[in-house]
Each structure stands twice: as structure tokens, then as C-alpha cells.
N, C-alpha and C positions, 0 to 999 in steps of 0.2 A: 792568495788568489782574490783578485777585486770582487767584490758582491756586484753583481749587475741586475739592472731590473728587467722587465719583460722585454724590453726594446733592444737589449743587448748594449745599453749604455751604462757607464758607471752609476753606482748608487750615488745619492746625495751625499752620504757621508764619505764615499771613495772621492767623489769630485772635490768637497771640500778639503779632504787630506791632500790631494794633489795640487790644489791652488796654494794651501798654506806651505807644502814644501817648496814650491816656486818662490812665494814671497821670501821665505827665510832664506833660501840659497841667494836671492838677489840682494837680501840685507846682509848678508854675510860676505859677499864677493864684491859688493859695491858700495862706497870705492874700495879699491884693492887694499889689502893690508901694506902693499908697499906705498901706495899713494899716501896712506894715513901716516906711515912711519916717514915718508918724505916731508910731509906737512909739518910735522913735529920736529924734524932734523934728529932723529934719535937712531939712525941705522936701522939695520935689519933685525929689529927685537920687538915682537909683539908683547912682551913683558913690559918694556919701557913705554909702550903706548898705554897699556892698562893702568900701569902706575900712575902715569900722568893724568889719565882720566880719573883715577881715583882720589886724585889730590884737588879735583876742581872744586869740591864742597868745603874744602879746608885742609889745615895740617893734620898729619896722622903720624902715629908712632911707627917705627919701622916694623913692628909685628902687625900692627892694624893695616899697614899699607900691604904688606905681604898677603894676608888674607883678603883685602878687598881686590887686589890684583890677581888673585889666584896663582901666587907663586910661593915658593917655600922661602924661609927666612934668610938662608945664605944667598939664595939668588937675589932677594930684595936688597941685600947690601950691595951687591954688585951692580945692581939696576939703580939704585941710589948714588952709587959712586959714579958711574957713567953720566946720569943725567947731571949731577953736580959739576962734572969737568965741562959739561956742556953750557953750563950756567942756567940749566932750566930749572933746578930745585936747590933748595938750602936747606941744612940741618940748624936747628937751634934748639935750646935746652927746653926741656917741657917745664912750664911754670907749677905744675903740679907736682912733679917728681924730677928733680934736678939731675937724676941718674940716668933718665932717658932723654932722648932726642926726639924732637918732632921734625918731620920733613914738609916742607912747604914749597909751593911754586914761587919762583922769582917773577919779577916783572917780565922778564924773557920769557919764562916758561908760560906764563898767562897769555902773551901774545901768540906763542906757539899753539896753545890750546884753542884760542881764538880762531887762528888759521885752520887747525883742524876740524873745527865745529864748521867753518865755511865749506871745507871739502865735503864734509859729511852730508850737508845740507843740499849739495848739487844733486838734483835728479839724474838718474841714469839715462842714457841716451835712450831716445824714443818716448821717454814720457813726455817731452814738451811737444811732442807730434800729436799728443791726444787732443781733442777738441775741447774746448772750455766746458761743454755739457758733459764730456766723458770724464774730466778732472773732478767736475762737481759732483758726478754720480760716485766717482771712486772715493773722493773725500767723504761723502755721506755714508758710503758702505763701511769705510774704515772706522767711522766714528760709530755705526752701530755695534760694530764688533767690539770696540773698545769699551762702549757703554754697557755691553753685555757682560763684562768682567766684572763691574762694580757691583 
């Protein structure tokens, strides 16, 4: 049950929790998982999207990719097979251990990631309706929240 102050309004903690839940919901659901999958051209698989995003910093072994994408190793193999069929990733020998393979983005995969990044950067409907002053305030508030993390 929410804690309320004397005016029957939610407490500051409850208000902050409610606003944070709304922000998280917005971040999780916009753009939609389907829009992100469509941007990458990977079909209906959140695992493929996570795997592609995990590769943006450079090649990974299959086991490291599985861990980074939060999928199990057998599924990671299927994901990489599927992405390889779409020419989005390629396997190459690991120079430090020729028994292992590294998975890396292809040029086509890098273009797909750029498209996904563009889709993810598009603000949700309604945000563009905020005034410049509101956007400045919102940006400043978010910056304060982020700065408090440091």
C-alpha cells in the first residue's frame, strides 16, 4: 500500500517510484521489439537483436556472445547460424586460440545496427510536442539523476 502524506497524496518516494516505473515501461516498449527486429531484418527473435547489439563493441567468442546476449550456448549457435545466413555476422578463427571462432558483424550487419540505432533514437510520440523549455527541463532533470549515480 502506498505511503501517503497528510494531504492524502503519494509520498515523494512513491511518486518517484511511479514515475520511474513509467520511464522504464516507456524505454522497454518504445520502440517496440518488433520495430527493432524489423530494423535489423532478423525476424521475430529478441535473442538475435541482443546478439547483434552485443557485437557492436567488437568480435566475441560464441560463449562470450551467449553470455552478453543472455542466451544459452546452444541457442547462441542457432542465433549465429541465422544471422550468418542473413549476412549480418561472420565467424572467423580466434587468433589467440585457433580452436575457437570469433563472431563479428559484417558490413551489412553494421548497416543494420546503424538503422536500429536510428530507430532507437527516435523519440516516442508526444515528446516532440513538449515545448523547448519543457525539453530543456526534462534534459536537466535526467542529467541530475545520471550525475547522482556517479
